[in-house]
C-alpha positions as CSV (number, residue, x, y, z in Angstrom):
1,M,-9.9,-31.5,-16.9
2,A,-8.3,-28.2,-15.2
3,R,-4.9,-27.0,-16.4
4,A,-2.7,-27.2,-13.4
5,K,-1.3,-24.4,-12.1
6,K,2.2,-23.2,-13.0
7,S,4.5,-23.0,-10.4
8,R,6.1,-19.5,-9.6
9,S,8.6,-20.8,-7.0
10,M,12.1,-20.0,-7.6
11,R,12.3,-24.2,-7.8
12,G,9.5,-24.2,-10.5
13,K,11.2,-21.6,-12.8
14,L,14.9,-23.7,-12.6
15,G,13.4,-27.2,-12.9
16,K,15.6,-30.3,-11.9
17,T,18.5,-29.0,-13.3
18,G,20.5,-25.7,-12.6
19,S,21.0,-23.8,-9.5
20,K,20.3,-20.2,-8.2
21,E,23.3,-19.1,-9.2
22,M,23.6,-20.4,-12.6
23,M,20.0,-18.4,-12.8
24,K,21.3,-15.5,-12.0
25,E,24.2,-15.7,-14.5
26,Q,21.7,-16.1,-17.2
27,N,19.8,-13.2,-15.9
28,K,23.3,-11.0,-16.0
29,A,23.8,-12.2,-19.4
30,R,20.4,-11.5,-21.1
31,K,20.3,-8.0,-19.6
32,A,23.8,-7.5,-20.7
33,S,23.0,-8.8,-24.2
34,S,22.0,-6.2,-26.9
35,T,18.0,-5.9,-27.3
36,R,16.2,-7.5,-30.2
37,R,12.9,-6.7,-29.3
38,F,10.5,-4.2,-31.3
39,A,9.7,-2.4,-28.2
40,T,13.1,-1.5,-27.1
41,K,14.0,-0.6,-31.0
42,K,11.2,1.9,-31.4
43,S,11.7,3.6,-27.9
44,K,14.8,4.2,-28.3
45,E,14.2,5.8,-31.9
46,R,11.4,7.8,-30.4
47,K,14.3,9.3,-27.5
48,E,16.5,10.2,-30.3
49,Q,13.7,11.8,-32.3
50,S,12.9,13.8,-29.3
51,H,16.4,14.8,-28.4
52,K,16.2,16.1,-32.3
53,K,13.3,18.3,-31.9
54,L,14.6,19.6,-28.4
55,E,18.2,20.5,-30.4
56,R,16.2,21.9,-33.1
57,L,14.7,24.2,-31.0
58,G,16.9,24.8,-28.6
59,L,16.1,23.9,-25.5
60,L,18.7,20.9,-24.8
61,P,20.9,21.7,-22.3
62,P,24.5,22.3,-23.6
63,K,26.4,18.9,-23.3
64,S,30.0,19.5,-22.3
65,E,32.7,17.8,-24.7
66,A,33.4,14.7,-23.0
67,G,36.5,12.8,-24.8
68,P,37.7,9.3,-24.4
69,A,37.8,8.5,-20.8
70,V,41.4,7.8,-19.9
71,R,42.2,4.7,-18.8
72,P,44.7,4.5,-15.5
73,R,47.6,3.2,-15.8
74,R,48.3,-0.1,-14.0
75,F,51.7,0.7,-13.0
76,V,53.0,3.8,-12.3
77,F,56.7,4.5,-11.2
78,V,57.0,6.5,-8.2
79,K,60.6,8.0,-7.5
80,P,62.3,6.4,-4.9
81,V,62.8,8.7,-1.5
82,D,66.6,9.5,-1.6
83,E,67.6,9.9,2.4
84,K,70.4,12.3,2.0
85,E,68.3,15.0,-0.2
86,E,65.9,14.0,2.8
87,Q,68.2,15.5,5.3
88,E,69.1,18.3,3.5
89,K,65.6,19.8,3.4
90,V,65.3,19.1,6.9
91,L,68.7,20.7,7.5
92,A,67.7,23.6,5.7
93,E,64.1,24.0,7.5
94,Q,65.6,23.7,10.9
95,A,68.3,26.6,9.7
96,S,65.2,28.6,9.1
97,N,64.2,27.6,12.2
98,T,67.2,28.7,14.2
99,E,67.0,32.3,13.0
100,S,64.1,33.1,15.2
101,E,65.6,33.6,18.7
102,D,63.4,31.1,20.5
103,L,64.4,27.7,20.0
104,S,62.7,24.6,20.7
105,V,64.0,21.6,23.0
106,D,64.1,19.5,19.8
107,E,66.2,21.4,17.8
108,L,68.4,22.4,20.6
109,L,69.1,18.7,20.8
110,S,69.4,17.9,17.3
111,A,72.4,20.6,17.0
112,F,74.0,19.0,19.9
113,T,73.8,15.5,18.4
114,E,75.0,17.4,14.7
115,Q,78.1,18.7,16.3
116,N,79.5,15.2,18.2
């Protein structure tokens, strides 16, 4: 008797229980877990060995010293804007602008309103 061909469909992989989302989660977990297979361990060792050889020969590009990544602070204090200081800055800017003889209409209107 011939063996039945195994299904390659999603349903066949999932069986009667589980869902596509569960399968995706399982794949993510599998990929995130540390590798225990012999082949991956060997390839990692080969990579390290080749790096050591390149370093010995002086062919390895110089790596920049990367310190630990600075974690952004969650709550950053932002100084509230002081309206009086802002007005003083604007007045100082206007005073520097009034030195020139050509005054704009806005500056003239603001000067008249300040006198009242």
